C-alpha positions in Angstrom: 88.1 118.6 121.1 91.4 116.9 121.2 90.7 115.7 124.7 87.4 114.1 123.6 89.1 112.2 120.8 91.8 111.1 123.2 89.1 109.6 125.4 87.8 107.6 122.6 91.3 106.3 121.6 92.5 105.7 125.1 89.3 103.7 125.9 89.9 101.3 123.0 93.6 100.2 122.8 94.4 99.4 119.2 95.5 95.9 118.1 99.0 95.3 116.8 97.7 95.1 113.2 94.9 96.9 111.4 93.5 95.7 108.1 92.5 97.8 105.1 90.2 96.0 102.6 90.7 96.9 99.0 90.5 95.6 95.4 93.2 94.5 93.0 93.5 98.0 91.7 93.7 99.3 95.3 96.4 96.9 96.3 98.5 97.8 93.2 98.1 101.5 94.0 99.0 101.2 97.7 102.1 99.1 97.1 103.2 100.8 93.9 102.4 104.4 94.7 103.2 104.2 98.4 100.0 106.0 99.4 96.5 105.2 100.8 93.4 107.2 99.9 91.0 108.8 102.4 87.6 109.6 100.9 85.7 112.8 101.6 83.0 112.1 104.3 80.2 113.5 102.1 81.1 110.9 99.3 81.3 107.7 101.3 79.5 104.6 99.9 76.9 104.8 102.7 76.3 108.5 103.6 73.8 107.3 106.2 76.8 106.7 108.5 77.5 110.5 108.6 73.8 111.4 108.8 73.5 109.1 111.8 76.0 111.1 113.8 74.6 114.5 112.7 71.1 113.5 113.8 72.4 112.6 117.2 74.2 116.0 117.6 71.1 117.9 116.5 69.0 115.9 119.0 71.4 116.7 121.8 71.5 120.4 121.0 67.6 120.4 120.9 67.5 118.7 124.3 70.0 121.1 125.9 68.1 124.1 124.3 64.8 122.9 125.8 66.5 122.7 129.2 68.7 125.8 128.9 69.6 127.5 132.2 69.4 131.0 130.8 68.2 132.9 127.8 71.9 133.4 126.8 72.3 129.6 126.6 69.1 129.2 124.7 70.1 131.7 122.1 73.6 130.2 121.7 72.1 126.7 121.3 69.7 128.0 118.7 72.6 129.3 116.7 74.3 125.9 117.0 71.2 124.1 115.8 71.0 126.3 112.7 74.7 125.7 112.1 74.2 121.9 112.3 71.5 122.2 109.7 72.9 124.9 107.3 76.7 124.5 107.1 77.2 120.8 107.6 78.7 120.2 104.2 81.0 123.2 104.2 84.2 121.5 105.4 86.5 118.9 103.7 87.2 116.0 106.0 88.4 112.7 104.6 88.4 109.2 106.2 90.1 105.9 105.5 88.7 102.7 107.0 90.5 99.7 108.7 89.3 96.7 110.6 90.6 94.6 113.5 89.5 91.6 111.5 91.6 90.6 108.5 89.2 88.0 107.2 85.7 89.3 107.3 82.7 88.0 105.3 81.0 91.3 105.1 84.1 93.0 103.8 84.7 90.3 101.2 81.2 90.8 100.0 81.9 94.5 99.6 85.2 94.2 97.8 85.0 90.8 96.1 81.8 90.9 94.0 83.5 91.2 90.6 87.1 90.7 91.4 89.0 89.1 94.3 89.8 91.5 97.1 92.6 91.8 99.6 93.1 92.9 103.2 96.4 94.6 103.9 97.5 94.2 107.5 99.4 97.4 108.5 101.5 97.6 111.6 99.4 99.9 113.8 102.3 101.9 115.2 103.4 102.6 111.6 99.9 103.9 110.7 99.9 106.1 113.8 103.2 107.7 112.7 101.8 108.3 109.2 98.7 109.9 110.7 100.6 112.1 113.1 102.8 113.4 110.3 99.6 114.6 108.5 98.1 115.9 111.7 95.2 113.5 111.3 93.7 111.1 113.8 93.5 107.3 114.1 90.3 106.5 116.0 88.2 103.4 116.7 84.6 103.6 115.7 82.1 103.9 118.6 79.1 101.5 118.4 77.8 101.6 121.9 74.8 104.0 122.0 75.6 105.0 125.6 79.2 105.8 124.7 78.0 107.7 121.6 75.6 109.7 123.7 78.4 110.7 126.1 80.6 111.7 123.3 78.0 113.8 121.6 77.0 115.5 124.9 80.7 116.4 125.6 81.0 117.8 122.1 78.0 120.0 122.4 78.9 121.2 125.9 82.5 122.1 124.8 81.3 124.1 121.8 78.6 125.8 123.9 81.2 126.8 126.5 83.5 128.3 123.9 80.6 130.3 122.4 79.5 131.7 125.7 83.1 132.6 126.5 83.1 134.9 123.4 79.6 136.2 123.9 80.7 139.7 124.7 82.6 140.4 121.5 81.4 143.6 119.7 79.9 143.3 116.2 83.0 145.1 114.9 85.3 142.2 116.0 86.6 140.1 113.1 85.4 136.9 115.0 82.0 138.1 115.9 80.3 136.3 113.0 82.1 133.0 113.7 81.0 132.9 117.4 77.4 133.9 116.6 77.0 131.2 114.0 77.8 128.0 115.8 81.5 128.5 116.6 83.5 125.3 116.3 80.4 123.1 116.1 80.8 122.2 112.4 84.6 121.5 112.3 84.3 119.5 115.6 81.3 117.6 114.2 83.1 116.7 111.0 86.0 115.3 113.1 83.9 113.2 115.5 81.0 112.1 113.2 83.1 109.6 111.2 83.9 107.7 114.5 80.2 107.2 115.3 78.5 104.2 113.7 75.2 102.4 114.2 75.5 99.4 116.6 74.3 97.1 113.7 77.9 97.4 112.2 79.7 96.5 115.4 81.0 93.3 114.0 83.2 95.3 111.5 85.4 96.4 114.5 86.4 99.4 112.4 89.1 102.0 112.9 89.4 105.1 110.8 92.0 107.7 109.9 90.1 111.0 110.2 91.7 114.0 108.6 91.8 117.6 109.8 89.8 120.0 107.6 91.8 120.2 104.4 91.6 122.8 101.6 91.0 121.9 98.0 94.4 123.3 97.1 96.2 121.2 99.7 99.0 119.1 98.2 97.3 115.7 98.9 93.8 116.7 97.9 92.7 115.1 94.7 89.7 113.8 92.7 88.9 110.4 91.2 86.0 109.0 89.1 83.2 107.6 91.3 80.2 105.4 90.6 77.9 108.4 89.9 80.0 111.5 90.4 83.6 112.8 90.8 84.8 111.9 94.3 87.2 114.1 96.3 89.8 112.3 98.4 93.2 112.8 100.2 96.4 111.0 99.4 98.1 109.9 102.6 101.8 109.0 102.0 102.9 105.7 103.5 106.4 104.5 102.6 109.7 106.2 102.2 109.9 108.3 105.3 113.3 108.0 107.0 111.7 107.9 110.5 110.3 104.4 109.5 113.6 102.8 108.5 114.1 99.6 110.4 110.5 99.4 111.6 107.6 97.1 110.4 105.1 98.6 108.0 103.0 95.8 106.5 102.8 92.6 108.5 100.3 90.5 106.5 98.2 90.4 103.4 95.1 88.2 103.1 93.9 87.1 99.7 90.1 87.2 99.6 88.0 84.3 98.3 89.1 83.3 94.9 89.0 80.2 92.8 92.9 80.2 92.6 94.2 81.1 96.1 97.7 79.7 95.7 98.2 81.4 92.4 96.9 84.6 93.8 99.2 84.4 96.8 102.2 83.8 94.5 101.4 86.9 92.4 101.1 89.0 95.5 104.5 87.7 96.7 106.1 88.6 93.3 104.5 92.1 93.5 106.0 92.8 96.9 109.5 91.6 95.7 109.3 93.7 92.6 108.5 96.8 94.6 111.6 96.3 96.9 110.7 94.4 100.0 112.8 96.6 102.3 110.6 99.6 101.3 107.5 97.9 102.8 108.8 95.9 105.8 111.6 96.3 108.2 114.9 94.8 107.1 114.8 91.1 107.8 111.0 91.2 108.2 108.5 88.9 106.5 105.0 89.6 105.2 102.7 86.7 105.8 100.5 86.1 102.8 97.4 84.0 103.6 94.3 83.1 101.8 90.8 83.7 103.3 89.2 80.9 105.3 85.7 82.4 104.9 83.4 80.1 102.9 82.2 82.7 100.3 82.1 82.5 96.6 81.5 85.4 94.2 82.4 83.5 91.0 
């Protein structure tokens, strides 16, 4: 599974800066609390993103089942298909979104309807270190249908191979139930699904932090009010790690469309200074604070 994710990441070299779009409240929380929130995949604003990937995996399993080389393969693929239908919501995986574009009209529409939004340009190497400390992944989203099909096929083949390798376990073995009910399909799917997005969203040029499965009693796991229900999320610590001393953290902040761009930039600069500049950028570093050039008005 790690090899499959590595193929995605290696095939899409990251830019030097990745932007996280957020609201005024979000910016204050990220700078002030020194953490960024990754939302549970089942509670994303558009759950169709996740369903899109799950449907592709089910279709691939069905295809391989119809073309199985043996009754043993057919049986195992049938178990995987049931697992992809029955247990798909049983694991807590959280994601946090970024974009290669720091001044995107679609993102400002999403975050600036009632209040001016911001995009925070994080140093990508810094994000990678934060992710590695949490044993998470920083992956580009895959929009190309052919690349998606290859990724899904490899996922199904790897899980099937693992299941067949454990086919001779006796019913008394502690792991018998696991390998007879889809094996690693569900955890692997949770890990890969957030990286698969419909090609219609390709202009977003999105990257995502994807968590490992986390327990509800994990230190960073928490809950916040949502639009219609309580939303689980994971707190990813950002600033304050000694390994990051002397390295860039935040390189740029873009103020979204607002009737008072200069005043907004000034308040952001004051916010950063009040939170100790050296905590956010490398000593001697400078955060560029720019206003959006997108011709969009929400006021």
